[in-house]
C-alpha positions as CSV (number, residue, x, y, z in Angstrom):
1,M,-23.9,-4.5,-82.0
2,V,-22.8,-1.6,-84.2
3,S,-24.2,-1.4,-87.7
4,V,-23.6,1.0,-90.6
5,K,-26.4,2.9,-92.3
6,E,-26.2,5.1,-95.4
7,K,-28.3,8.3,-95.4
8,K,-28.9,10.7,-98.2
9,I,-29.1,14.4,-97.3
10,K,-29.8,16.8,-100.1
11,G,-28.6,14.3,-102.6
12,K,-25.3,13.5,-100.8
13,S,-24.6,10.2,-99.1
14,Y,-23.3,9.9,-95.5
15,L,-22.4,6.9,-93.4
16,Y,-23.6,6.6,-89.9
17,A,-22.6,4.0,-87.3
18,E,-25.7,3.0,-85.3
19,Y,-25.7,1.3,-81.9
20,S,-28.7,0.3,-79.8
21,F,-29.1,-1.0,-76.2
22,R,-31.9,-1.9,-73.9
23,L,-32.4,-0.2,-70.5
24,P,-33.7,-2.1,-67.4
25,D,-37.2,-0.9,-68.2
26,S,-37.0,-2.7,-71.6
27,S,-36.9,0.6,-73.5
28,V,-34.5,0.6,-76.4
29,K,-32.1,3.5,-77.0
30,K,-30.5,4.0,-80.4
31,I,-27.4,6.2,-81.0
32,S,-25.9,7.2,-84.3
33,K,-22.6,8.9,-85.2
34,L,-21.3,10.2,-88.5
35,I,-18.3,8.2,-89.8
36,R,-16.0,8.5,-92.7
37,S,-15.9,4.8,-93.8
38,K,-17.2,1.4,-92.8
39,E,-13.8,0.6,-91.3
40,D,-14.4,3.2,-88.6
41,I,-16.8,0.9,-86.8
42,S,-13.9,-1.2,-85.4
43,S,-12.1,1.8,-84.0
44,K,-11.6,2.0,-80.2
45,A,-12.6,5.7,-80.2
46,L,-16.0,4.9,-81.7
47,K,-16.6,2.0,-79.3
48,R,-15.7,4.3,-76.4
49,F,-18.1,6.9,-77.7
50,F,-21.0,4.5,-77.7
51,L,-20.0,3.1,-74.3
52,D,-19.9,6.7,-72.8
53,K,-23.4,7.3,-74.3
54,E,-24.7,4.1,-72.8
55,I,-23.2,4.9,-69.4
56,E,-24.9,8.4,-69.5
57,A,-28.2,6.8,-70.4
58,Y,-27.9,4.3,-67.5
59,K,-27.1,7.2,-65.1
60,R,-30.1,9.2,-66.3
61,Y,-32.4,6.2,-66.0
62,A,-31.2,5.4,-62.4
63,L,-31.5,9.0,-61.2
64,R,-35.1,9.1,-62.6
65,R,-36.0,5.7,-61.1
66,Y,-34.4,5.8,-57.7
67,S,-34.3,8.5,-55.0
68,A,-30.8,9.6,-54.0
69,G,-30.0,9.6,-50.3
70,R,-27.2,10.3,-47.9
71,I,-25.2,7.1,-48.7
72,L,-26.5,6.3,-52.1
73,D,-26.2,9.9,-53.2
74,K,-26.3,11.2,-56.8
75,G,-22.6,10.7,-57.3
76,K,-22.6,7.1,-56.0
77,I,-25.6,6.2,-58.1
78,Q,-23.9,7.5,-61.2
79,K,-20.7,5.7,-60.4
80,I,-22.3,2.3,-59.9
81,E,-24.4,2.7,-63.1
82,S,-21.1,3.2,-65.0
83,F,-20.0,-0.2,-63.5
84,R,-23.2,-1.8,-64.7
85,A,-22.8,-0.4,-68.3
86,E,-19.1,-1.4,-68.4
87,F,-19.9,-4.9,-67.0
88,R,-22.5,-5.4,-69.8
89,Q,-19.9,-4.3,-72.4
90,I,-17.4,-6.9,-71.1
91,I,-20.0,-9.7,-71.2
92,R,-21.1,-8.8,-74.7
93,N,-17.7,-8.3,-76.3
94,L,-15.6,-11.1,-74.9
95,T,-15.7,-14.6,-76.3
96,K,-17.2,-17.3,-74.1
97,K,-13.7,-18.7,-73.4
98,Q,-12.4,-15.2,-72.5
99,F,-15.3,-14.5,-70.1
100,K,-15.0,-18.0,-68.6
101,D,-11.3,-17.3,-67.8
102,I,-12.3,-14.1,-65.9
103,L,-15.1,-16.0,-64.0
104,D,-12.6,-18.8,-63.1
105,R,-10.3,-16.2,-61.5
106,F,-13.3,-14.5,-59.8
107,T,-14.6,-17.9,-58.5
108,V,-11.2,-18.9,-57.0
109,N,-11.0,-15.6,-55.2
110,F,-14.6,-15.5,-54.1
111,T,-14.4,-19.2,-52.9
112,Y,-11.2,-18.5,-50.9
113,E,-12.4,-15.3,-49.3
114,S,-16.0,-16.4,-48.5
115,N,-14.7,-19.7,-46.9
116,A,-11.9,-17.8,-45.0
117,I,-14.4,-15.5,-43.4
118,E,-16.0,-18.6,-41.9
119,G,-12.7,-20.0,-40.7
120,N,-11.7,-22.3,-43.5
121,S,-7.9,-22.7,-43.3
122,L,-7.2,-23.3,-47.0
123,T,-4.9,-20.8,-48.6
124,L,-5.5,-19.1,-52.0
125,K,-2.9,-21.5,-53.5
126,D,-4.7,-24.5,-51.9
127,V,-8.1,-23.3,-53.4
128,T,-6.5,-22.9,-56.8
129,L,-5.1,-26.5,-56.6
130,V,-8.4,-27.9,-55.6
131,L,-10.5,-26.1,-58.2
132,H,-8.2,-26.2,-61.2
133,E,-5.9,-29.2,-60.6
134,N,-8.2,-31.4,-58.6
135,I,-5.4,-31.8,-56.1
136,V,-6.1,-32.2,-52.4
137,P,-3.3,-30.4,-50.4
138,E,-1.6,-32.7,-47.9
139,G,-2.8,-32.5,-44.3
140,K,-6.0,-30.5,-45.0
141,D,-9.4,-31.3,-43.6
142,L,-11.7,-33.0,-46.1
143,R,-14.6,-30.9,-44.9
144,E,-12.7,-27.8,-46.1
145,I,-12.1,-29.4,-49.5
146,Y,-15.8,-30.2,-49.8
147,E,-16.7,-26.6,-48.8
148,T,-14.4,-25.4,-51.6
149,N,-15.8,-27.6,-54.3
150,N,-19.3,-26.8,-53.2
151,I,-18.9,-23.1,-53.6
152,R,-17.4,-23.6,-57.0
153,E,-20.5,-25.5,-58.0
154,A,-22.8,-22.8,-56.6
155,N,-20.9,-20.1,-58.5
156,G,-21.5,-22.0,-61.7
157,M,-25.2,-21.7,-60.9
158,L,-24.8,-18.1,-60.0
159,F,-23.4,-17.1,-63.4
160,S,-26.0,-19.3,-65.2
161,S,-28.8,-17.3,-63.5
162,K,-30.0,-20.5,-61.8
163,I,-30.2,-19.1,-58.2
164,D,-33.7,-18.0,-57.3
165,I,-34.5,-15.5,-54.6
166,S,-37.1,-17.8,-53.2
167,K,-37.5,-20.2,-50.2
168,R,-37.0,-23.2,-52.5
169,G,-34.0,-21.5,-54.1
170,M,-32.4,-20.8,-50.7
171,I,-32.8,-24.4,-49.6
172,K,-31.5,-25.7,-52.9
173,L,-28.4,-23.4,-52.6
174,H,-27.9,-24.4,-48.9
175,R,-28.1,-28.1,-49.8
176,M,-25.4,-27.6,-52.4
177,L,-23.1,-25.7,-50.1
178,V,-23.2,-28.2,-47.2
179,K,-23.0,-31.4,-49.3
180,D,-20.6,-33.9,-47.8
181,T,-19.7,-31.6,-44.9
182,G,-21.8,-33.3,-42.2
183,V,-24.2,-30.3,-41.9
184,S,-27.9,-30.9,-42.2
185,F,-29.4,-29.1,-45.1
186,G,-32.6,-27.1,-44.9
187,F,-33.9,-24.8,-42.2
188,K,-32.5,-25.2,-38.7
189,K,-34.2,-27.6,-36.2
190,L,-32.4,-26.1,-33.2
191,P,-31.7,-22.5,-32.1
192,N,-28.4,-21.0,-33.1
193,Y,-26.4,-18.1,-31.6
194,L,-24.0,-15.6,-33.0
195,L,-20.9,-15.2,-31.0
196,M,-19.7,-11.9,-32.5
197,R,-23.1,-10.2,-32.7
198,D,-25.5,-9.2,-29.9
199,V,-28.7,-10.3,-31.6
200,K,-31.3,-13.0,-31.2
201,T,-31.7,-15.1,-34.4
202,A,-35.1,-16.4,-35.4
203,P,-36.2,-19.5,-33.4
204,P,-36.6,-22.6,-35.6
205,E,-40.4,-22.5,-35.5
206,K,-40.4,-18.9,-36.9
207,V,-37.9,-19.3,-39.7
208,E,-40.3,-20.2,-42.5
209,E,-42.6,-17.3,-41.6
210,E,-39.7,-14.8,-41.4
211,I,-38.2,-16.0,-44.7
212,D,-41.6,-15.8,-46.4
213,G,-41.8,-12.2,-45.1
214,L,-38.3,-11.4,-46.3
215,I,-39.0,-12.7,-49.8
216,S,-42.4,-10.8,-49.9
217,W,-40.6,-7.6,-48.8
218,Y,-38.0,-8.1,-51.6
219,E,-40.5,-8.7,-54.3
220,K,-42.6,-5.7,-53.1
221,N,-39.6,-3.3,-53.2
222,R,-37.8,-4.7,-56.3
223,G,-37.9,-2.0,-59.0
224,H,-38.6,0.7,-56.4
225,E,-35.5,0.7,-54.2
226,H,-32.1,0.8,-55.8
227,P,-30.8,-2.8,-56.3
228,V,-27.6,-2.2,-54.3
229,R,-29.6,-0.8,-51.3
230,L,-32.1,-3.7,-51.7
231,A,-29.4,-6.3,-51.7
232,A,-27.7,-4.8,-48.6
233,E,-31.0,-4.7,-46.7
234,F,-31.9,-8.2,-47.8
235,H,-28.5,-9.5,-46.6
236,G,-28.9,-7.7,-43.2
237,R,-32.3,-9.2,-42.7
238,F,-31.3,-12.7,-43.9
239,E,-28.3,-12.9,-41.6
240,K,-30.4,-11.7,-38.7
241,I,-32.9,-14.5,-39.3
242,H,-29.9,-17.0,-39.7
243,P,-32.2,-19.7,-41.1
244,F,-29.7,-22.6,-41.3
245,E,-27.8,-24.7,-38.9
246,D,-24.6,-23.6,-40.7
247,G,-23.6,-21.9,-43.9
248,N,-25.7,-18.8,-43.5
249,G,-22.9,-16.4,-44.4
250,R,-21.9,-18.3,-47.5
251,V,-25.6,-18.6,-48.7
252,G,-26.1,-14.9,-47.9
253,R,-23.1,-13.7,-49.8
254,L,-24.1,-15.7,-52.9
255,L,-27.6,-14.3,-52.7
256,I,-26.2,-10.8,-52.8
257,N,-24.5,-11.6,-56.0
258,A,-27.5,-13.3,-57.4
259,M,-29.5,-10.1,-56.9
260,L,-26.8,-7.9,-58.4
261,L,-26.3,-10.1,-61.4
262,E,-30.0,-10.3,-62.0
263,E,-30.1,-6.5,-62.4
264,G,-27.0,-6.4,-64.5
265,Y,-24.5,-5.2,-61.9
266,P,-21.1,-6.9,-61.4
267,P,-20.7,-9.3,-58.4
268,I,-18.8,-8.6,-55.3
269,I,-16.2,-10.3,-53.1
270,I,-15.9,-9.6,-49.4
271,R,-12.4,-10.3,-48.4
272,K,-11.3,-12.0,-45.2
273,T,-9.3,-8.9,-44.3
274,M,-12.6,-7.1,-44.2
275,R,-14.1,-9.7,-41.8
276,Q,-14.3,-7.3,-38.8
277,P,-15.8,-4.3,-40.8
278,Y,-18.2,-6.7,-42.4
279,F,-19.4,-8.1,-39.0
280,S,-19.5,-4.6,-37.6
281,A,-21.8,-3.5,-40.5
282,L,-24.1,-6.4,-39.8
283,E,-24.2,-5.7,-36.1
284,A,-25.0,-2.0,-36.9
285,Y,-27.9,-3.3,-39.1
286,D,-29.2,-5.5,-36.3
287,K,-29.5,-2.3,-34.2
288,G,-31.4,-0.4,-36.9
289,H,-28.5,1.4,-38.5
290,K,-28.7,0.4,-42.2
291,D,-26.3,2.9,-43.7
292,K,-23.2,1.2,-42.6
293,L,-24.0,-2.1,-44.4
294,I,-25.1,-0.2,-47.6
295,R,-21.8,1.8,-47.5
296,F,-19.8,-1.4,-47.0
297,L,-21.3,-3.2,-50.0
298,L,-20.9,-0.1,-52.2
299,E,-17.2,-0.1,-51.3
300,R,-16.9,-3.8,-52.0
301,M,-18.6,-3.4,-55.3
302,E,-16.1,-0.7,-56.3
303,K,-13.1,-2.6,-55.2
304,T,-14.2,-5.9,-56.8
305,F,-15.0,-4.2,-60.1
306,E,-11.7,-2.4,-60.2
307,N,-9.7,-5.6,-59.3
308,F,-11.5,-8.1,-61.5
309,F,-13.3,-6.5,-64.4
310,K,-12.4,-2.8,-65.2
311,I,-9.1,-3.5,-66.8
312,Y,-10.8,-5.4,-69.7
313,I,-12.7,-2.3,-70.8
314,R,-9.3,-1.0,-72.3
315,Y,-9.2,-4.0,-74.6
316,I,-12.7,-4.4,-76.0
């Protein structure tokens, strides 16, 4: 929120626009700028000035907090921190109805793409009809309709910050995603195998132990590793464990976005056209090559932000 303060310097009055924001470490930054009149606070130029200052502050914070590397180098860190600051501006400046409209569009596309990666045959038009018109396209498998509605419900939880990165949270999310599809919810009771990846998933008797270890690792590294790197590595480990009978990919992709949104970053969509590169990145992770998956998620974040959110910065 921008406020106006009057200051007297050597007996003369000056007007200053003041803007404050909070960084991830809870420290508050305050910026002021000399203005000619109170009407200036609504100008786009002033709003852009404060946004640029906020972006710079986020960049400086991240470069102090996280070590730059070969993939997440200084330039990449600065770029995604600008996404974070701009995403925050969008949330703060749009009305609830305006932001809901954006999220509805995001949800339709995320639902379509995430289900399509897993082989769901509904088209983008079909998904729109199901989610917005409550129309069941003729000749479509009811399981695919349920999968579509289930992901919409899960996305509602996602943007309400109700998805916990915990064992209980994972099981709750899985139960929601497989509701009415014939899939047993909860951790798997039988071994599962990945046809497109040369990796052994966790046996049923080891799942809880490995999930506990994954969550412990996440909590230990949160705040020390860059959130995008952390989300990528978490996803690689989660998919390698493959804790559920079915729905592991859909749960895993929602958990990525839960982690990103928790830290203030925009969510991502992995498109079905990127299915092969996505599986290739996961396979590389299985073999100990983490960079490919981190690079893949960075690219998806950039594309998703540009396609779904960035345009609104021009209008706020």
